[in-house]
All heavy atoms as an XYZ file, in Angstrom:
704
protein
N      70.187      3.081      0.589
C      69.517      4.360      0.423
C      68.046      4.080      0.083
O      67.715      3.274     -0.836
C      70.175      5.073     -0.736
C      69.716      6.492     -0.887
S      70.277      7.476      0.474
C      70.973      8.891     -0.367
N      67.149      4.722      0.782
C      65.681      4.529      0.556
C      65.230      5.208     -0.677
O      65.862      6.240     -1.120
C      64.929      5.060      1.721
N      64.171      4.768     -1.250
C      63.684      5.420     -2.412
C      63.090      6.797     -2.094
O      62.591      6.924     -0.942
C      62.476      4.594     -3.031
C      62.968      3.290     -3.757
C      61.917      2.395     -4.113
C      60.587      2.977     -4.619
N      59.653      1.988     -5.150
N      63.159      7.702     -2.992
C      62.667      9.069     -2.683
C      61.219      9.101     -2.444
O      60.699      9.882     -1.630
C      63.013     10.006     -3.888
C      64.478     10.264     -3.997
C      65.109     10.954     -2.757
O      64.510     11.855     -2.209
O      66.195     10.526     -2.371
N      60.389      8.150     -3.093
C      59.010      8.081     -2.847
C      58.649      7.699     -1.456
O      57.712      8.140     -0.898
C      58.389      7.148     -3.879
O      58.896      5.891     -3.677
N      59.481      6.782     -0.892
C      59.214      6.398      0.515
C      59.498      7.513      1.487
O      58.770      7.706      2.482
C      60.082      5.205      0.909
C      59.784      3.918      0.103
S      58.054      3.410      0.260
C      58.097      2.842      1.914
N      60.578      8.256      1.236
C      60.869      9.441      2.102
C      59.733     10.452      1.988
O      59.367     11.057      2.995
C      62.201     10.110      1.640
C      63.423      9.274      1.875
C      64.632     10.078      1.456
C      65.848      9.281      1.303
N      66.987     10.071      0.816
N      59.302     10.702      0.771
C      58.229     11.665      0.584
C      56.929     11.271      1.210
O      56.246     12.054      1.818
C      57.982     11.886     -0.918
N      56.597      9.940      1.188
C      55.399      9.432      1.771
C      55.459      9.615      3.283
O      54.448      9.972      3.924
C      55.243      7.927      1.462
C      53.894      7.341      1.802
C      53.814      5.876      1.395
N      54.096      5.670      0.011
C      54.384      4.473     -0.497
N      54.419      3.406      0.260
N      54.652      4.374     -1.791
N      56.604      9.369      3.903
C      56.766      9.503      5.345
C      56.682     10.998      5.704
O      56.017     11.344      6.715
C      58.113      8.972      5.800
C      58.232      8.788      7.216
C      57.332      7.690      7.757
O      56.981      6.703      7.053
O      56.809      7.841      8.911
N      57.196     11.860      4.943
C      57.062     13.325      5.173
C      55.644     13.754      5.084
O      55.181     14.607      5.917
C      57.981     14.114      4.164
N      54.903     13.239      4.126
C      53.508     13.561      4.000
C      52.671     13.127      5.197
O      51.807     13.833      5.678
C      52.972     12.874      2.677
C      51.591     13.309      2.305
C      51.221     12.649      0.977
C      49.857     13.064      0.545
N      49.461     12.384     -0.711
N      53.040     11.926      5.671
C      52.329     11.411      6.888
C      52.639     12.338      8.087
O      51.761     12.607      8.898
C      52.820      9.997      7.224
C      52.182      8.915      6.370
C      52.505      7.601      6.948
N      52.074      6.593      6.006
C      52.918      5.715      5.435
N      54.195      5.719      5.823
N      52.518      4.796      4.596
N      53.914     12.782      8.240
C      54.226     13.657      9.357
C      53.443     14.935      9.301
O      52.997     15.430     10.321
C      55.727     13.933      9.329
C      56.600     12.777      9.724
C      58.120     13.058      9.651
O      58.480     14.286      9.480
O      58.863     12.112      9.719
N      53.264     15.507      8.102
C      52.492     16.732      7.922
C      51.018     16.453      8.283
O      50.415     17.356      8.969
C      52.640     17.204      6.520
N      50.462     15.385      7.907
C      49.043     15.069      8.294
C      48.886     14.884      9.734
O      47.852     15.328     10.297
C      48.601     13.772      7.518
C      47.854     13.959      6.229
C      47.519     12.626      5.575
C      46.609     14.787      6.424
N      49.810     14.223     10.378
C      49.736     14.030     11.811
C      49.733     15.376     12.506
O      48.926     15.622     13.428
C      50.833     13.106     12.311
C      50.956     13.154     13.852
C      50.622     11.649     11.834
N      50.638     16.247     12.149
C      50.708     17.592     12.739
C      49.472     18.334     12.480
O      49.003     19.152     13.366
C      51.930     18.312     12.160
N      48.869     18.296     11.280
C      47.711     19.080     10.893
C      46.515     18.636     11.793
O      45.759     19.493     12.212
C      47.350     18.836      9.436
C      46.162     19.577      8.932
C      45.940     19.270      7.461
C      44.701     19.926      6.947
N      44.399     19.590      5.534
N      46.309     17.375     12.014
C      45.178     16.873     12.692
C      45.296     16.577     14.170
O      44.424     16.067     14.844
C      44.645     15.567     12.023
C      43.962     15.801     10.685
C      44.607     15.604      9.483
C      42.624     16.215     10.624
C      43.978     15.808      8.276
C      41.977     16.448      9.447
C      42.651     16.241      8.230
O      42.085     16.501      7.049
N      46.518     16.914     14.709
C      46.778     16.617     16.122
C      45.820     17.193     17.088
O      45.309     16.482     17.990
C      48.238     17.021     16.450
N      45.554     18.492     16.910
C      44.651     19.178     17.855
C      43.226     18.627     17.756
O      42.528     18.377     18.758
C      44.598     20.655     17.570
N      42.734     18.436     16.510
C      41.403     17.914     16.277
C      41.203     16.546     16.843
O      40.256     16.122     17.461
C      41.094     17.968     14.788
C      39.697     17.583     14.426
C      39.386     17.794     12.932
C      37.976     17.588     12.582
N      37.640     17.711     11.214
N      42.303     15.713     16.558
C      42.281     14.329     17.097
C      42.216     14.313     18.588
O      41.451     13.526     19.222
C      43.589     13.642     16.616
C      43.719     12.229     16.934
C      44.972     11.641     16.207
N      44.772     10.318     16.085
C      44.058      9.726     15.178
N      43.400     10.383     14.291
N      43.916      8.362     15.175
N      43.012     15.188     19.263
C      42.967     15.239     20.728
C      41.584     15.678     21.280
O      41.059     15.036     22.236
C      44.028     16.262     21.241
C      44.174     16.232     22.696
C      45.294     17.227     23.135
C      45.429     17.153     24.668
N      46.414     18.139     25.131
N      40.966     16.656     20.643
C      39.636     17.067     21.031
C      38.577     16.007     20.921
O      37.738     15.816     21.783
C      39.286     18.327     20.263
N      38.684     15.321     19.785
C      37.689     14.207     19.560
C      37.883     13.055     20.570
O      36.896     12.449     20.990
C      37.804     13.698     18.151
C      37.324     14.622     17.002
C      37.624     14.049     15.647
C      35.841     14.888     17.143
N      39.105     12.780     20.877
C      39.371     11.691     21.871
C      38.880     12.081     23.283
O      38.252     11.251     23.939
C      40.921     11.423     21.924
C      41.349     10.387     21.021
C      42.739      9.861     21.341
C      43.057      8.646     20.559
N      44.370      8.185     20.928
N      39.021     13.340     23.590
C      38.560     13.813     24.990
C      37.075     13.787     24.995
O      36.450     13.506     26.063
C      39.124     15.242     25.221
C      40.603     15.205     25.561
C      41.171     16.617     25.733
O      40.413     17.584     25.489
O      42.322     16.750     26.111
N      36.383     14.099     23.895
C      34.903     14.120     23.820
C      34.402     12.708     23.737
O      33.183     12.534     23.936
C      34.489     14.947     22.660
N      35.214     11.763     23.402
C      34.825     10.334     23.223
C      34.049     10.116     21.990
O      33.242      9.166     21.817
N      34.193     10.962     20.987
C      33.518     10.861     19.656
C      34.379      9.958     18.660
O      35.098     10.428     17.860
C      33.368     12.205     19.064
C      32.380     12.263     17.859
O      31.905     11.124     17.502
O      32.106     13.284     17.354
N      34.233      8.681     18.875
C      35.077      7.710     18.093
C      34.612      7.592     16.669
O      35.402      7.228     15.771
C      35.135      6.394     18.818
C      35.828      6.502     20.122
C      35.088      6.469     21.310
C      37.188      6.700     20.235
C      35.724      6.607     22.574
C      37.857      6.850     21.404
C      37.093      6.810     22.608
O      37.720      6.981     23.823
N      33.314      7.860     16.387
C      32.820      7.828     15.029
C      33.475      8.886     14.169
O      33.849      8.711     13.053
C      31.311      7.910     14.988
C      30.620      6.648     15.507
C      29.108      6.787     15.449
O      28.627      7.715     14.844
O      28.497      5.951     16.076
N      33.605     10.100     14.744
C      34.269     11.234     14.057
C      35.769     10.941     13.904
O      36.376     11.332     12.878
C      33.998     12.559     14.806
N      36.366     10.297     14.880
C      37.746      9.918     14.756
C      38.035      9.014     13.643
O      39.016      9.190     12.951
C      38.198      9.239     16.077
C      38.951     10.032     17.107
C      39.282      9.197     18.326
C      40.244     10.613     16.581
N      37.094      8.055     13.368
C      37.297      7.188     12.284
C      37.171      7.821     10.927
O      37.706      7.328      9.939
C      36.264      6.022     12.339
C      36.609      5.023     13.425
C      35.706      3.781     13.332
O      34.593      3.888     12.960
N      36.270      2.631     13.722
N      36.504      8.987     10.863
C      36.368      9.697      9.641
C      37.573     10.535      9.257
O      37.686     10.979      8.095
C      35.117     10.550      9.645
C      33.854      9.738      9.714
C      32.576     10.594      9.776
C      31.347      9.651      9.831
N      30.185     10.485     10.022
N      38.466     10.683     10.164
C      39.731     11.386      9.841
C      40.566     10.491      8.941
O      40.375      9.268      8.899
C      40.507     11.661     11.135
C      39.939     12.630     12.114
C      40.876     12.724     13.331
C      39.761     13.988     11.529
N      41.512     11.131      8.164
C      42.330     10.257      7.328
C      43.211      9.248      8.140
O      43.613      9.584      9.251
C      43.313     11.298      6.687
C      42.644     12.637      6.847
C      41.778     12.547      8.008
N      43.332      8.096      7.584
C      44.093      7.032      8.284
C      45.528      7.409      8.608
O      46.021      7.148      9.660
C      44.023      5.791      7.495
N      46.128      8.166      7.664
C      47.521      8.624      7.835
C      47.656      9.740      8.829
O      48.779     10.203      9.069
C      48.168      8.966      6.497
C      48.534      7.723      5.720
O      48.715      6.713      6.275
N      48.596      7.861      4.416
N      46.553     10.201      9.424
C      46.600     11.293     10.363
C      46.933     10.708     11.751
O      47.129     11.425     12.749
C      45.296     12.064     10.391
N      46.912      9.371     11.826
C      47.231      8.726     13.155
C      48.726      8.628     13.380
O      49.481      8.194     12.520
C      46.632      7.301     13.115
O      47.035      6.619     14.255
N      49.166      9.031     14.575
C      50.599      9.018     14.829
C      51.207      7.592     14.852
O      52.392      7.433     14.680
C      50.776      9.701     16.226
C      49.391     10.000     16.652
C      48.409      9.631     15.644
N      50.368      6.629     14.973
C      50.799      5.211     14.969
C      51.342      4.821     13.592
O      52.252      3.998     13.480
C      49.669      4.281     15.368
C      50.034      2.825     15.240
C      49.242      4.570     16.768
N      50.929      5.539     12.587
C      51.343      5.190     11.182
C      52.765      5.713     10.916
O      53.376      5.323      9.923
C      50.443      5.909     10.248
C      49.010      5.249     10.132
C      49.026      4.168      9.109
N      47.709      3.627      8.932
C      47.098      3.490      7.782
N      47.714      3.954      6.731
N      45.910      2.965      7.685
N      53.321      6.617     11.717
C      54.631      7.067     11.503
C      55.665      6.037     11.747
O      55.551      5.203     12.656
C      54.936      8.318     12.338
C      54.102      9.540     12.101
C      54.442     10.640     13.098
C      54.325     10.048     10.728
N      56.798      6.142     11.005
C      57.908      5.209     11.231
C      59.179      5.963     11.235
O      59.391      6.806     10.355
C      57.932      4.171     10.089
C      58.746      2.954     10.446
N      60.132      2.958     10.293
C      58.370      1.740     10.899
C      60.548      1.758     10.665
N      59.520      1.026     11.044
N      60.053      5.785     12.225
C      61.309      6.506     12.267
C      62.200      6.107     11.118
O      62.376      4.922     10.849
C      62.005      6.178     13.600
C      61.302      6.801     14.757
O      60.729      7.807     14.683
N      61.395      6.109     15.918
N      62.821      7.115     10.486
C      63.750      6.826      9.406
C      64.970      7.718      9.616
O      64.940      8.754     10.173
C      63.094      7.277      8.064
C      62.057      6.324      7.537
C      61.590      6.685      6.158
N      60.680      5.727      5.646
C      61.098      4.631      4.982
N      62.369      4.529      4.644
N      60.247      3.764      4.567
N      66.094      7.240      9.050
C      67.353      7.933      9.112
C      67.203      9.286      8.355
O      66.680      9.271      7.283
C      68.437      7.072      8.486
S      70.048      7.939      8.409
N      67.665     10.350      9.011
C      67.524     11.661      8.419
C      68.426     11.820      7.163
O      68.095     12.616      6.259
C      67.859     12.780      9.444
C      67.080     12.753     10.662
C      65.662     13.134     10.429
C      64.871     13.139     11.660
N      63.470     12.681     11.494
N      69.460     11.042      7.101
C      70.411     11.184      5.976
C      70.103     10.195      4.817
O      70.122     10.616      3.673
C      71.863     11.016      6.427
C      72.288     11.946      7.558
C      73.688     11.627      7.998
C      72.266     13.346      7.067
N      69.837      8.926      5.148
C      69.658      7.968      4.064
C      68.262      7.527      3.904
O      67.872      6.984      2.887
C      70.552      6.711      4.359
O      70.099      6.151      5.617
C      71.988      7.054      4.491
N      67.449      7.720      4.879
C      66.017      7.239      4.880
C      65.799      5.763      5.263
O      64.739      5.253      5.093
N      66.891      5.166      5.751
C      66.812      3.724      6.112
C      65.818      3.570      7.261
O      65.855      4.248      8.330
C      68.193      3.309      6.573
C      68.260      1.801      6.945
C      69.660      1.443      7.420
N      69.679      0.138      8.045
C      69.754     -1.009      7.535
N      69.878     -1.074      6.277
N      69.765     -2.151      8.236
N      64.814      2.639      7.186
C      63.779      2.469      8.141
C      64.211      1.599      9.306
O      63.579      1.644     10.342
C      62.635      1.815      7.402
C      63.282      1.067      6.342
C      64.576      1.835      5.946
N      65.221      0.789      9.118
C      65.581     -0.141     10.203
C      66.900      0.275     10.871
O      67.718      0.959     10.260
C      65.736     -1.578      9.669
C      64.452     -2.091      9.180
C      64.593     -3.510      8.739
N      63.295     -4.063      8.301
C      63.115     -5.338      8.122
N      64.094     -6.207      8.344
N      61.922     -5.758      7.787
N      67.097     -0.171     12.124
C      68.395      0.175     12.783
C      68.428      1.622     13.139
O      69.540      2.250     13.113
N      67.334      2.267     13.430
C      67.263      3.696     13.702
C      67.742      3.934     15.194
O      67.247      3.308     16.120
C      65.818      4.176     13.565
C      65.609      5.626     13.869
C      65.965      6.587     12.900
C      65.040      6.042     14.982
C      65.681      7.939     13.123
C      64.779      7.383     15.283
C      65.109      8.278     14.321
O      64.864      9.639     14.574
N      68.648      4.860     15.353
C      69.104      5.300     16.686
C      68.384      6.542     17.050
O      68.729      7.644     16.521
C      70.594      5.435     16.727
C      71.330      4.112     16.365
S      73.079      4.247     16.329
C      73.407      4.330     18.118
N      67.420      6.533     17.923
C      66.571      7.696     18.276
C      67.426      8.819     18.863
O      67.100      9.990     18.545
C      65.563      7.221     19.320
C      64.457      8.211     19.535
C      63.504      7.610     20.494
N      62.835      6.454     19.941
C      61.536      6.273     19.955
N      60.721      7.093     20.521
N      61.003      5.218     19.403
N      68.403      8.527     19.593
C      69.213      9.601     20.225
C      69.908     10.524     19.189
O      70.094     11.685     19.419
C      70.234      8.994     21.205
C      71.016     10.032     21.981
C      71.996      9.350     22.933
O      72.105      8.099     22.994
N      72.718     10.124     23.684
N      70.256      9.941     18.071
C      70.994     10.695     17.003
C      70.132     10.955     15.795
O      70.509     11.829     15.051
C      72.275      9.920     16.651
C      73.212      9.696     17.774
C      73.179      8.498     18.487
C      74.096     10.661     18.110
C      74.081      8.302     19.490
C      74.964     10.529     19.167
C      74.953      9.290     19.882
N      69.037     10.274     15.640
C      68.203     10.518     14.424
C      68.723      9.919     13.177
O      68.258     10.272     12.073
N      69.640      9.020     13.296
C      70.191      8.336     12.100
C      70.292      6.837     12.286
O      70.121      6.305     13.401
C      71.654      8.901     11.776
C      72.574      8.769     13.006
C      71.585     10.306     11.302
C      73.992      9.216     12.720
N      70.530      6.106     11.232
C      70.564      4.701     11.288
C      71.932      4.256     11.878
O      72.905      5.008     11.902
C      70.405      4.032      9.910
O      71.493      4.305      9.050
N      71.987      2.981     12.242
C      73.240      2.409     12.871
C      74.351      2.450     11.834
O      75.554      2.699     12.227
C      72.996      1.032     13.378
C      72.628      0.073     12.276
C      72.369     -1.329     12.759
N      71.934     -2.222     11.678
C      72.698     -2.731     10.786
N      73.983     -2.501     10.810
N      72.245     -3.485      9.820
N      74.113      2.257     10.567
C      75.075      2.229      9.516
C      75.725      3.574      9.358
O      76.949      3.740      9.344
C      74.527      1.681      8.210
C      75.564      1.705      7.132
C      73.920      0.312      8.349
N      74.906      4.583      9.256
C      75.313      5.980      9.105
C      76.054      6.386     10.332
O      77.070      7.103     10.240
C      74.091      6.906      8.822
O      73.419      6.349      7.792
C      74.564      8.298      8.498
N      75.542      5.996     11.521
C      76.158      6.361     12.787
C      77.570      5.837     12.812
O      78.528      6.595     13.201
C      75.383      5.812     13.980
C      76.022      6.030     15.247
C      75.880      7.238     15.880
C      76.768      5.041     15.878
C      76.508      7.433     17.141
C      77.370      5.216     17.096
C      77.203      6.455     17.776
N      77.810      4.599     12.425
C      79.128      3.986     12.445
C      80.090      4.700     11.549
O      81.211      4.941     11.890
C      79.088      2.528     12.097
C      80.367      1.820     12.246
C      80.237      0.322     12.249
N      81.468     -0.255     12.534
C      82.010     -1.310     11.914
N      81.316     -1.875     10.960
N      83.181     -1.733     12.242
N      79.656      4.985     10.351
C      80.448      5.688      9.334
C      80.865      7.071      9.898
O      82.078      7.430      9.865
C      79.738      5.862      8.081
C      79.563      4.546      7.327
C      78.637      4.777      6.065
O      78.091      5.889      5.820
O      78.434      3.735      5.347
N      79.919      7.789     10.473
C      80.195      9.156     10.951
C      81.101      9.144     12.171
O      81.938      9.915     12.356
C      78.922      9.897     11.217
C      78.116     10.259     10.024
S      76.515     11.008     10.377
C      77.045     12.650     10.925
N      80.869      8.103     13.041
C      81.663      8.005     14.278
C      83.117      7.688     13.919
O      84.045      8.231     14.511
C      81.081      6.933     15.186
N      83.312      6.856     12.947
C      84.693      6.508     12.527
C      85.391      7.678     11.923
O      86.626      7.731     11.973
C      84.676      5.332     11.560
C      84.417      3.969     12.256
O      84.651      3.865     13.495
N      83.938      3.025     11.575
N      84.681      8.545     11.272
C      85.257      9.746     10.677
C      85.446     10.896     11.646
O      85.970     11.916     11.370
C      84.380     10.194      9.513
C      84.370      9.199      8.314
C      83.336      9.674      7.327
O      82.680     10.689      7.363
N      83.113      8.804      6.335
N      84.884     10.633     12.838
C      85.009     11.688     13.855
C      84.016     12.795     13.717
O      84.254     13.911     14.236
N      82.932     12.584     13.028
C      81.928     13.623     12.788
C      80.899     13.845     13.906
O      80.186     14.852     13.895
C      81.201     13.357     11.487
C      82.099     13.373     10.245
C      81.320     12.934      9.033
C      82.746     14.687     10.000
N      80.819     12.910     14.866
C      79.878     12.953     15.948
C      80.612     13.265     17.214
O      81.486     12.580     17.697
C      79.078     11.580     16.165
C      78.396     11.242     14.847
C      78.086     11.750     17.213
C      77.728      9.951     14.834
N      80.401     14.488     17.795
C      81.131     14.911     18.987
C      80.897     13.985     20.204
O      79.756     13.560     20.444
C      80.570     16.337     19.276
C      79.740     16.709     18.114
C      79.480     15.445     17.346
N      81.963     13.686     20.892
C      81.840     12.849     22.060
C      81.739     11.358     21.851
O      81.617     10.566     22.715
N      81.843     10.975     20.577
C      81.750      9.532     20.237
C      83.057      9.077     19.585
O      83.559      9.749     18.676
C      80.566      9.211     19.286
C      80.552      7.763     18.921
C      79.259      9.654     19.934
N      83.640      8.014     20.129
C      84.808      7.446     19.434
C      84.803      5.925     19.562
O      84.067      5.440     20.464
C      86.088      8.048     19.999
C      86.344      7.677     21.421
C      87.663      8.249     21.888
N      87.998      7.752     23.204
C      89.134      8.025     23.791
N      90.057      8.756     23.231
N      89.364      7.540     24.981
N      85.566      5.285     18.767
C      85.578      3.838     18.765
C      86.161      3.269     20.008
O      87.176      3.770     20.448
C      86.326      3.358     17.538
C      86.183      1.876     17.281
C      86.889      1.491     15.975
C      86.773     -0.018     15.841
N      87.624     -0.488     14.737
N      85.498      2.288     20.545
C      85.988      1.680     21.788
C      87.152      0.738     21.478
O      87.102      0.006     20.419
C      84.866      0.940     22.541
N      88.125      0.612     22.337
C      89.169     -0.342     22.132
C      89.725     -0.771     23.545
O      89.923      0.120     24.353
C      90.307      0.215     21.261
O      90.842      1.359     21.907
N      89.855     -2.043     23.755
C      90.424     -2.512     24.976
C      91.207     -3.796     24.823
O      91.321     -4.332     23.744
C      89.306     -2.712     26.034
C      88.202     -3.614     25.603
C      88.159     -4.979     25.704
C      86.995     -3.292     25.003
N      87.044     -5.505     25.312
C      86.236     -4.451     24.796
C      86.436     -2.090     24.569
C      84.987     -4.460     24.245
C      85.206     -2.125     24.043
C      84.459     -3.312     23.806
């Protein structure tokens, strides 16, 4: 389980990216790179990191489901994810 502060920091970054997205796009199209550098560093989408929506785990993220591999396996074994079941052969 990730620390609450790490989850909060990531949420804050997501909000900043959304807030400055239009301004950032306009500055890029205008070629004004000096003004781009004056924007907050965390307003850059490159700073975002995918995290599990349930546990906040930063590694082993499965983009299709939005959760980590560990959480995915637990939920799949419990039958909580529709259309997914354990393979056996």
